[in-house]
BAVEXZA-640797 format. One line per field, with one value per residue (C-alpha): chain; residue in three letters; residue number from 1; x, y, z. Coordinates in steps of 0.05 Angstrom, whole numbers. Last residue first. Example, Ala and Ser with C-alpha at 12.3 -4.5 7.8 and 13.67 -1.06 7.14 Angstrom:
ch: c(A;A)
aa: c(SER;ALA)
i: c(2;1)
east: c(273;246)
north: c(-21;-90)
up: c(143;156)
This chain:
ch: c(A;A;A;A;A;A;A;A;A;A;A;A;A;A;A;A;A;A;A;A;A;A;A;A;A;A;A;A;A;A;A;A;A;A;A;A;A;A;A;A;A;A;A;A;A;A;A;A;A;A;A;A;A;A;A;A;A;A;A;A;A;A;A;A;A;A;A;A;A;A;A;A;A;A;A;A;A;A;A;A;A;A;A;A;A;A;A;A;A;A;A;A;A;A;A;A;A;A;A;A;A;A;A;A;A;A;A;A;A;A;A;A;A;A;A;A;A;A;A;A;A;A;A;A;A;A;A;A;A;A;A;A;A;A;A;A;A;A;A;A;A;A;A;A;A;A;A;A;A;A;A;A;A;A;A;A;A;A;A;A;A;A;A;A;A;A;A;A;A;A;A;A;A;A;A;A;A;A;A;A;A;A;A;A;A;A;A;A;A;A;A;A;A;A;A;A;A;A;A;A;A;A;A;A;A;A;A;A;A;A;A;A;A;A;A;A;A;A;A;A;A;A;A;A;A;A;A;A;A;A;A;A;A;A;A;A;A;A;A;A;A;A;A;A;A;A;A;A;A;A;A;A;A;A;A;A;A;A;A;A;A;A;A;A;A;A;A;A;A;A;A;A;A;A;A;A;A;A;A;A;A;A;A;A;A;A;A;A;A;A;A;A;A;A;A;A;A;A;A;A;A;A;A;A;A;A;A;A;A;A;A;A;A;A;A;A;A;A;A;A;A;A;A;A;A;A;A;A;A;A;A;A;A;A;A;A;A;A;A;A;A;A;A;A;A;A;A;A;A;A;A;A;A;A;A;A;A;A;A;A;A;A;A;A;A;A;A;A;A;A;A;A;A;A;A;A;A;A;A;A;A;A;A;A;A;A;A;A;A;A;A;A;A;A;A;A;A;A;A;A;A;A;A;A;A;A;A;A;A;A;A;A;A;A;A;A;A;A;A;A;A;A;A;A;A;A;A;A;A;A;A;A;A;A;A;A;A;A;A;A;A;A;A;A;A;A;A;A;A;A;A;A;A;A;A;A;A;A;A;A;A;A;A;A;A;A;A;A;A;A;A;A;A;A;A;A;A;A;A;A;A;A;A;A;A;A;A;A;A;A;A;A;A;A;A;A;A;A;A;A;A;A;A;A;A;A;A;A;A;A;A;A;A;A;A;A;A;A;A;A;A;A;A;A;A;A;A;A;A;A;A;A;A;A;A;A;A;A;A;A;A;A;A;A;A;A;A;A;A;A;A;A;A;A;A;A;A;A;A;A;A;A;A;A;A;A;A;A;A;A;A;A;A;A;A;A;A;A;A;A;A;A;A;A;A;A;A;A;A;A;A;A;A;A;A;A;A;A;A;A;A;A;A;A;A;A;A;A;A;A;A)
aa: c(ASN;THR;SER;ILE;ALA;SER;VAL;PHE;ASP;LEU;PHE;VAL;LYS;LYS;HIS;LEU;GLU;LEU;ASP;VAL;ASP;PRO;SER;LEU;SER;VAL;ARG;VAL;ILE;TYR;ASP;LYS;ASP;GLY;GLU;LYS;THR;THR;GLY;GLN;THR;SER;THR;ALA;PRO;ILE;THR;TRP;TYR;CYS;GLY;LYS;LEU;GLN;GLY;TYR;SER;VAL;CYS;PHE;LYS;SER;GLU;GLN;PRO;ILE;GLU;ALA;ILE;MET;LEU;GLN;ILE;LEU;LYS;LEU;ASN;LEU;ALA;ARG;LYS;ASN;ALA;GLU;ARG;GLU;GLU;GLU;THR;ASN;GLY;SER;ALA;PRO;LEU;ASP;LEU;SER;PHE;VAL;SER;PRO;THR;PHE;GLY;GLN;ASN;ALA;LEU;GLU;GLU;SER;VAL;PHE;ASN;ILE;LYS;ALA;ASP;PRO;LEU;VAL;GLU;ARG;ILE;PHE;ASN;VAL;PHE;GLU;ARG;THR;ASN;GLN;TYR;ALA;ALA;GLU;ILE;ARG;GLN;ASN;MET;SER;PRO;LEU;GLN;SER;ALA;LEU;ILE;GLU;ILE;GLN;HIS;SER;THR;ALA;GLU;ASN;ASP;CYS;LEU;ASN;LEU;HIS;HIS;GLU;VAL;ILE;GLU;MET;LEU;ASP;ASN;THR;ARG;GLU;ASN;GLY;VAL;CYS;TYR;GLY;ALA;THR;VAL;LEU;GLY;GLY;SER;PRO;PHE;LYS;SER;GLY;SER;VAL;TYR;SER;ILE;THR;ARG;VAL;THR;SER;LEU;ILE;ALA;GLY;GLU;GLY;VAL;PHE;ARG;VAL;ASN;PRO;CYS;PHE;THR;GLN;ASP;LEU;ILE;PHE;VAL;PRO;ASP;MET;ALA;VAL;SER;GLY;ASN;PRO;THR;MET;ARG;LYS;LYS;ARG;LEU;ALA;GLU;GLU;LEU;ALA;SER;LEU;ASP;PRO;VAL;GLN;VAL;ARG;PRO;ASN;THR;PRO;ILE;GLU;ALA;ILE;ILE;TYR;PRO;ILE;ALA;ASP;ALA;ASN;ALA;ILE;GLU;THR;LEU;VAL;THR;GLU;VAL;GLY;GLN;VAL;MET;ASP;HIS;GLY;GLY;ASP;VAL;PRO;LEU;ASP;VAL;ILE;GLU;VAL;GLN;ASP;LEU;CYS;ALA;ALA;VAL;ARG;ARG;ALA;GLN;ASP;ASN;THR;GLY;GLY;TYR;CYS;ASN;PRO;PRO;VAL;VAL;PHE;LYS;ILE;LYS;LYS;GLY;PRO;HIS;ASN;LYS;LEU;ALA;ASP;ASP;VAL;LEU;GLY;MET;MET;ILE;ALA;TYR;GLN;MET;SER;LEU;GLY;SER;SER;GLY;LEU;LEU;PRO;LYS;THR;THR;THR;GLY;THR;ILE;GLU;ARG;ILE;SER;ASP;LEU;VAL;PHE;LYS;LYS;ASP;SER;GLU;VAL;ASP;TYR;SER;THR;ASP;ASP;ILE;THR;GLU;GLY;THR;LEU;LEU;GLN;LEU;ALA;ALA;TYR;CYS;ASP;VAL;PRO;THR;MET;ALA;ILE;THR;GLU;ARG;ARG;ARG;VAL;HIS;GLN;ILE;GLU;SER;ILE;TYR;GLY;ALA;ASN;ASN;GLU;GLY;HIS;ILE;THR;VAL;VAL;SER;GLY;TYR;GLU;PRO;HIS;ILE;THR;ILE;TYR;PHE;ASP;ILE;ASN;PRO;ASN;ARG;GLU;MET;LYS;TRP;LEU;ASP;GLU;GLN;LYS;SER;ILE;PHE;VAL;SER;SER;GLY;GLU;ASN;GLY;SER;VAL;GLU;GLU;ALA;ASN;GLN;VAL;LYS;LYS;LEU;GLU;PHE;ASP;TYR;GLY;TYR;VAL;GLN;ARG;LEU;LYS;ASP;ALA;HIS;PHE;SER;ALA;PRO;LEU;GLU;GLY;THR;TYR;TYR;ILE;ARG;THR;PRO;VAL;ARG;ASP;LEU;LEU;ASN;LYS;ARG;LEU;VAL;ALA;LEU;ILE;PRO;MET;THR;GLY;SER;SER;PHE;SER;ILE;ILE;HIS;THR;PRO;ASP;LEU;ASP;ASN;ILE;ARG;ALA;VAL;SER;TRP;GLU;LEU;VAL;SER;SER;LEU;PRO;HIS;GLY;LEU;ARG;ILE;TYR;ASP;TYR;ALA;THR;PRO;LEU;GLU;ARG;LEU;ALA;SER;PRO;ASP;THR;ASN;ASN;VAL;GLN;PHE;LEU;ARG;ASP;PHE;GLN;GLU;LEU;PHE;GLN;THR;LYS;ALA;GLN;SER;GLU;ASP;TYR;ILE;ASP;LEU;ARG;HIS;THR;THR;LEU;LYS;ILE;TRP;ASP;GLU;PRO;SER;ASN;GLU;LEU;VAL;GLU;LYS;LEU;PHE;ASN;ARG;MET)
i: c(611;610;609;608;607;606;605;604;603;602;601;600;599;598;597;596;595;594;593;592;591;590;589;588;587;586;585;584;583;582;581;580;579;578;577;576;575;574;573;572;571;570;569;568;567;566;565;564;563;562;561;560;559;558;557;556;555;554;553;552;551;550;549;548;547;546;545;544;543;542;541;540;539;538;537;536;535;534;533;532;531;530;529;528;527;526;525;524;523;522;521;520;519;518;517;516;515;514;513;512;511;510;509;508;507;506;505;504;503;502;501;500;499;498;497;496;495;494;493;492;491;490;489;488;487;486;485;484;483;482;481;480;479;478;477;476;475;474;473;472;471;470;469;468;467;466;465;464;463;462;461;460;459;458;457;456;455;454;453;452;451;450;449;448;447;446;445;444;443;442;441;440;439;438;437;436;435;434;433;432;431;430;429;428;427;426;425;424;423;422;421;420;419;418;417;416;415;414;413;412;411;410;409;408;407;406;405;404;403;402;401;400;399;398;397;396;395;394;393;392;391;390;389;388;387;386;385;384;383;382;381;380;379;378;377;376;375;374;373;372;371;370;369;368;367;366;365;364;363;362;361;360;359;358;357;356;355;354;353;352;351;350;349;348;347;346;345;344;343;342;341;340;339;338;337;336;335;334;333;332;331;330;329;328;327;326;325;324;323;322;321;320;319;318;317;316;315;314;313;312;311;310;309;308;307;306;305;304;303;302;301;300;299;298;297;296;295;294;293;292;291;290;289;288;287;286;285;284;283;282;281;280;279;278;277;276;275;274;273;272;271;270;269;268;267;266;265;264;263;262;261;260;259;258;257;256;255;254;253;252;251;250;249;248;247;246;245;244;243;242;241;240;239;238;237;236;235;234;233;232;231;230;229;228;227;226;225;224;223;222;221;220;219;218;217;216;215;214;213;212;211;210;209;208;207;206;205;204;203;202;201;200;199;198;197;196;195;194;193;192;191;190;189;188;187;186;185;184;183;182;181;180;179;178;177;176;175;174;173;172;171;170;169;168;167;166;165;164;163;162;161;160;159;158;157;156;155;154;153;152;151;150;149;148;147;146;145;144;143;142;141;140;139;138;137;136;135;134;133;132;131;130;129;128;127;126;125;124;123;122;121;120;119;118;117;116;115;114;113;112;111;110;109;108;107;106;105;104;103;102;101;100;99;98;97;96;95;94;93;92;91;90;89;88;87;86;85;84;83;82;81;80;79;78;77;76;75;74;73;72;71;70;69;68;67;66;65;64;63;62;61;60;59;58;57;56;55;54;53;52;51;50;49;48;47;46;45;44;43;42;41;40;39;38;37;36;35;34;33;32;31;30;29;28;27;26;25;24;23;22;21;20;19;18;17;16;15;14;13;12;11;10;9;8;7;6;5;4;3;2;1)
east: c(-750;-716;-702;-675;-621;-603;-595;-550;-507;-502;-476;-424;-400;-398;-358;-309;-301;-290;-231;-217;-161;-186;-238;-312;-368;-437;-497;-555;-623;-662;-654;-672;-714;-775;-732;-700;-625;-579;-554;-555;-484;-497;-566;-605;-545;-544;-472;-424;-351;-309;-235;-170;-143;-203;-244;-307;-319;-385;-374;-395;-332;-318;-244;-213;-281;-305;-357;-381;-375;-413;-466;-476;-486;-537;-576;-576;-607;-655;-683;-693;-729;-775;-795;-808;-849;-890;-903;-923;-973;-978;-904;-845;-779;-736;-671;-659;-584;-541;-477;-406;-344;-356;-336;-367;-317;-364;-358;-383;-444;-460;-448;-501;-484;-510;-575;-595;-666;-668;-716;-660;-623;-572;-561;-570;-524;-470;-475;-467;-406;-373;-387;-360;-295;-286;-301;-247;-195;-215;-214;-147;-117;-144;-115;-45;-10;-55;-30;41;28;-39;-4;47;-9;-44;21;32;-39;-95;-121;-176;-148;-218;-192;-146;-204;-241;-187;-182;-256;-247;-192;-233;-290;-247;-222;-292;-304;-238;-263;-256;-219;-230;-193;-206;-162;-189;-127;-110;-174;-141;-115;-148;-199;-237;-209;-195;-267;-274;-295;-318;-331;-373;-391;-422;-389;-336;-389;-385;-310;-279;-225;-229;-292;-324;-265;-285;-231;-260;-320;-356;-326;-355;-387;-406;-420;-456;-455;-519;-529;-562;-626;-624;-667;-741;-768;-797;-728;-706;-672;-613;-600;-530;-552;-609;-564;-509;-560;-588;-518;-504;-565;-564;-520;-550;-512;-574;-535;-510;-517;-463;-454;-468;-503;-496;-530;-517;-571;-573;-642;-687;-747;-772;-700;-701;-765;-737;-673;-713;-754;-697;-653;-708;-719;-645;-640;-697;-733;-746;-707;-657;-651;-700;-673;-693;-681;-641;-641;-586;-601;-617;-550;-535;-588;-570;-499;-526;-573;-516;-475;-531;-543;-469;-455;-516;-496;-554;-626;-652;-615;-588;-601;-567;-607;-576;-625;-604;-589;-517;-499;-424;-399;-453;-453;-377;-377;-433;-394;-332;-374;-401;-336;-297;-350;-345;-270;-276;-331;-284;-230;-167;-173;-129;-145;-132;-101;-132;-108;-159;-157;-183;-130;-74;-93;-99;-30;0;-31;-6;65;69;44;94;153;133;115;179;157;197;166;223;185;181;229;186;172;103;66;110;97;23;26;62;8;-46;-12;-10;-82;-107;-134;-208;-238;-273;-343;-388;-361;-317;-375;-418;-369;-372;-448;-446;-401;-433;-489;-437;-424;-462;-422;-360;-301;-298;-226;-210;-149;-114;-78;-14;34;39;0;-62;-89;-161;-191;-267;-307;-251;-273;-255;-181;-132;-73;-68;-20;-43;-26;47;70;37;-10;-60;-131;-180;-255;-302;-376;-435;-436;-367;-317;-246;-190;-126;-103;-99;-37;-12;-79;-107;-183;-228;-304;-352;-410;-411;-450;-407;-395;-389;-368;-322;-296;-277;-244;-199;-165;-118;-56;-75;-82;-17;15;-36;-111;-179;-243;-307;-372;-443;-499;-554;-567;-556;-496;-470;-471;-433;-382;-364;-353;-315;-265;-258;-249;-188;-129;-153;-136;-183;-184;-243;-239;-303;-320;-254;-280;-226;-170;-120;-72;-130;-168;-108;-95;-167;-166;-103;-132;-196;-156;-117;-179;-215;-253;-302;-258;-235;-299;-342;-319;-287;-295;-296;-230;-210;-146;-121;-130;-94;-35;-26;-26;-57;-39;-97;-129;-104;-140;-204;-193;-191;-257;-291;-254;-281;-352;-348;-326;-380;-431;-494;-460;-450;-396;-378;-422;-402;-331;-280;-262;-200;-150;-74;-61;-106;-104;-32;-57;-25;31;86;37;1;68;86;16;23;90;57;0)
north: c(542;589;643;591;570;641;663;603;618;690;663;622;683;727;675;672;748;748;700;707;733;783;731;728;706;682;665;633;635;586;628;593;624;579;517;534;543;482;480;555;558;500;479;542;585;560;562;588;606;642;634;655;683;662;715;674;599;563;513;495;515;556;566;506;474;531;499;443;485;543;497;462;528;554;489;484;553;539;479;522;574;522;497;568;585;522;535;607;583;585;579;616;633;696;681;711;725;739;780;770;812;860;933;972;1029;1090;1095;1023;1044;1098;1050;1006;940;876;836;820;805;775;806;847;785;809;879;864;804;849;900;845;817;886;899;831;841;910;880;827;880;922;863;840;910;909;841;851;861;808;749;732;746;710;649;650;657;596;556;574;554;604;601;552;519;524;558;601;630;636;679;721;736;757;805;831;847;893;931;935;1011;1023;986;912;868;797;744;681;625;577;573;585;618;684;689;755;751;689;636;693;694;763;791;858;872;934;971;1035;1101;1071;1043;1097;1105;1161;1115;1047;1004;1001;1010;974;929;865;872;805;778;836;795;847;831;892;894;924;976;949;986;1049;1040;1059;992;975;982;1045;1056;1099;1101;1080;1019;1055;1115;1071;1036;1102;1126;1058;1058;983;948;891;834;789;725;744;815;867;874;810;811;785;827;817;845;835;831;880;848;916;931;867;888;958;927;879;935;984;929;907;979;985;918;933;871;868;804;810;835;792;792;729;728;671;657;646;639;564;549;489;500;574;557;510;565;613;559;542;614;631;566;573;641;689;669;675;740;733;771;736;751;739;737;772;734;756;820;829;757;722;776;775;699;701;754;711;650;688;720;654;619;674;665;589;604;649;596;577;643;705;762;836;879;949;1006;1002;1029;963;953;982;943;880;891;903;838;800;828;813;742;730;754;712;652;648;581;518;474;427;368;310;254;193;142;127;155;217;231;221;272;321;313;321;385;414;393;425;382;391;458;492;511;492;433;404;409;375;318;306;303;257;208;210;162;109;105;39;12;16;62;132;152;226;252;317;379;386;420;386;325;306;235;228;160;164;107;78;21;-31;-12;-13;34;80;96;134;204;188;255;245;279;226;242;187;202;157;168;152;105;78;27;40;76;54;14;79;102;138;169;239;243;300;298;330;378;428;493;529;589;561;489;501;564;525;469;513;467;510;484;413;372;351;283;229;243;215;255;228;248;243;237;290;281;355;360;293;318;381;345;299;358;396;339;340;416;412;397;438;422;363;292;243;167;126;132;96;32;2;-48;-3;7;8;61;106;101;116;177;202;189;226;285;284;284;339;354;404;466;434;453;409;345;282;302;239;204;219;256;196;151;202;206;129;101;34;-21;-65;-67;4;32;-1;31;100;84;67;125;179;153;145;217;260;205;244;306;276;318;316;376;410;422;433;488;504;482;478;411;363;409;389;319;263;225;227;225;166;131;136;114;49;35;47;0)
up: c(-600;-649;-596;-547;-596;-619;-546;-532;-593;-568;-502;-540;-578;-516;-478;-536;-536;-461;-461;-387;-343;-290;-268;-282;-237;-258;-216;-253;-219;-176;-112;-47;8;-1;1;69;61;70;-2;-12;-39;-88;-111;-97;-116;-188;-210;-263;-261;-314;-323;-290;-224;-182;-147;-142;-142;-134;-190;-260;-297;-359;-377;-411;-421;-466;-512;-466;-402;-433;-463;-396;-360;-410;-412;-336;-328;-386;-349;-286;-328;-359;-290;-266;-327;-321;-247;-260;-312;-388;-400;-429;-396;-391;-355;-287;-284;-224;-226;-200;-212;-155;-163;-106;-103;-102;-178;-181;-141;-193;-251;-220;-187;-217;-218;-289;-311;-381;-431;-463;-488;-539;-510;-437;-446;-477;-421;-369;-406;-408;-335;-316;-354;-322;-254;-264;-280;-220;-171;-199;-187;-116;-101;-128;-61;-28;-70;-45;29;24;-4;53;104;76;79;152;170;184;256;272;335;363;426;383;342;408;440;377;381;454;435;376;424;467;406;375;375;339;278;269;220;197;157;118;91;38;-6;-80;-103;-120;-48;-27;-84;-63;-16;32;54;83;151;177;251;264;327;300;281;235;189;135;140;180;209;176;179;110;65;1;-29;0;-46;-56;9;49;104;156;229;256;332;358;412;475;492;534;597;601;627;558;527;491;424;405;329;308;268;233;218;190;145;121;103;70;26;13;-38;-79;-113;-120;-99;-48;-20;-33;26;65;132;203;257;332;377;453;484;521;485;462;440;399;364;349;323;279;246;234;206;158;135;121;86;38;11;-64;-78;-22;50;91;163;201;276;306;381;432;507;502;469;424;371;368;346;292;268;258;223;174;152;144;107;63;36;49;37;109;122;194;259;318;381;449;507;571;635;640;604;611;616;577;524;515;508;457;418;418;397;337;316;324;281;228;223;215;164;123;126;166;203;204;253;237;293;296;253;196;125;98;44;87;149;107;78;147;172;111;117;192;178;123;166;226;184;144;118;112;59;44;15;64;49;36;91;63;124;127;53;67;124;77;24;76;99;29;15;80;137;132;153;212;235;177;137;191;240;187;179;255;250;189;224;293;274;261;336;348;289;332;330;300;283;288;251;270;245;204;251;320;296;336;339;361;379;387;420;463;508;455;464;407;406;346;290;228;252;260;290;358;408;431;452;474;473;512;500;545;605;623;599;621;585;619;559;519;556;618;635;649;658;637;647;598;589;531;537;486;531;602;589;530;564;627;588;546;495;453;488;469;533;566;573;557;547;565;552;584;551;578;525;526;450;435;482;456;385;404;448;390;344;398;402;326;331;377;333;274;201;209;183;186;190;199;125;111;145;190;183;218;160;111;151;159;84;65;110;77;8;26;53;-13;-57;-20;43;73;65;1;-35;-80;-47;-75;-148;-191;-209;-280;-261;-223;-283;-328;-279;-281;-211;-228;-179;-200;-131;-116;-177;-153;-85;-118;-153;-87;-53;-100;-96;-21;-6;-39;-50;-35;-62;-131;-166;-240;-257;-193;-217;-163;-114;-73;-126;-116;-81;-118;-179;-193;-209;-169;-203;-150;-93;-125;-137;-63;-45;-84;-50;17;0)
C-alpha cells in the first residue's frame, strides 16, 4: 500500500493541491467521499497510478474546506492500515475541533462524555470556556496510555499527540480516537457501528465551523506515512504574517489587529462565539439575538442556526434583504423588536448581497444601526454589533477611520479563498473598527480555542497574493461589466442583478452577477420549470464549448476563467426551500476570453429564440 501511495503522490494531479473548488457537474454530493474512494480503491487493486487515471476520479468534495482528494486518500490510508471503514476516519486542520464535534452531538443528545488524554491537553483546549460558553458537558481524565481507558456510560474520547497520525492503540472502550499532529492537524477515528451516527455530525462540523486538513498538509502527512522525504516547505511565518496583517490594514484602512482564520466560516465561528462569550460575561441573563438574512450564503445561515441549537439563550431572527426587501428597513424593524425584548442584537449581513448583488443605502444603514432605542423599562437598549461579510467587495473600506461604518460597532470579515488568495487557499480574515477593540480580543481567543487560525502555507499564499488584489478586482469588474452590457443587448428580456455605474464609482466593483432568464409557459409553475431547465442548458453549453475556462462551481475571485452556478443547488444547499434562488450566478476573473464567452452566449440566445 505504501508503494502504491508513493506513486500516487508522484503522479497526483496538480489540482489536488492547488484548487479550492471543483466542478459540480462531476460531483455527486450524496456520495462525496465514497464515490471517490470506491474508484480509488479499484485503482489500488490493479496497482494503477497512471496520472490520467487519477485525473478521471470523480470530485471528492465540491470545496476543500469540507474535504478533498488528498484528505480522502489520507483517511483511506489510515483506515486500511488499521483495518477500518474509511467513512469512519475524518481529518481536520484543527487539533481541537474533532473533540468539539463529539461534544456538540453529545450535548444535543444528552450523552455524557469522558475525555482521556496522555501528557498535556492541546494548548488550545480551554475546558472552562467550552463548558461556560459552548455549553458542553464533559469529564477530563489523564492516563498513561490507551489501555487505561475504562468502559463507562456515554462516549469515551482518547486524545494522543503524535507525529504518526495513522498509529493507534486498540481498546474496545474507546469510541473516538483522536491523533493530533503538531503541525498538520488531526485525525479522528470513529469506532463501533453503534457510533456510526456520529459520522455525518462530525463531517458537518468540519463543513461549517472549521476545515479539513489542507491539501498541502495532507500531502506532507502522506509523505510521512510512506517514509518519503518530506518536501522542504519551511515558511517564514513571522515575516509572512506581519506582511499580511500590514497589507490587510492598508487595504481596509484600519489600525486594529486583523485576525487570520483557516476559512471564512472558521472566522465567522470565532466571531459568533466571541460575541456570545462577551454577552454572557457582561450581560448575564439577557437573550442573544443573531439577525441573519434567510437566503444568504448557506454556510453563514446554517452555522448561525447551529450555534443557536446548542444554546438556550441564543435565538435567530430572520432579516430579509434580497429580492425586493430593503436591508435598512429590515434592520430598523428587527432592532426595534429586539430593544422591546431587552435583548442583545448581533447582525450578520453581506454587502453586496448574495446572490442578488445589492448594496443598501449605507448612510441610512449607518443611521439605523446608530439610532438609540429604549427598552420597555425605560433604559437604553443594547447597541448592535454589525458583522459584515464583504467577500464580494474586499476592497471597500467600511470600517477604517472616518469610513461609513466607523461610528457603529462593526466587525468585517472576508473569505480569503476568493480575491485575497485568488482561489489558492481557503483562509479568511476579519478586521474591526476602533469601537470593537475589546470584542476583537475575545474573538481572537475563540479563534485560538478552536485551533482555527490560518496555516503557515495559507499565510504564505496571502502574502504573495494580497498586493495585487485590488488590481485584480478592478480587471475582473471591467470584464464583468462588459459581459453584463453584452447580455442586456442580446437578451433584453433577461433580468440581471448587478451593481449600477454609480455604485461602481463608489468602489463597489464585484465581478459577479445573477441572471434571471426569460422563460415561457402558461402558468407560473411552467415558467419556473422552464427557467430552471434553461439555467442548466446555458451552463452546460458554456462548459461544453469553453471547457478550458468555464466551470460549473461556486468559485469567485479566481485568477483565471469564468464560473457558473445555481445558488439554490450550491451555496444555498442548507437554506430553506422557499428562500432559495433558482437563478444563474456568474463570476468572471481578471483573465478570461471574453469574446469567446460572448460568442457562446449568443449561440445560446439564438437557440432559445428558435424554439
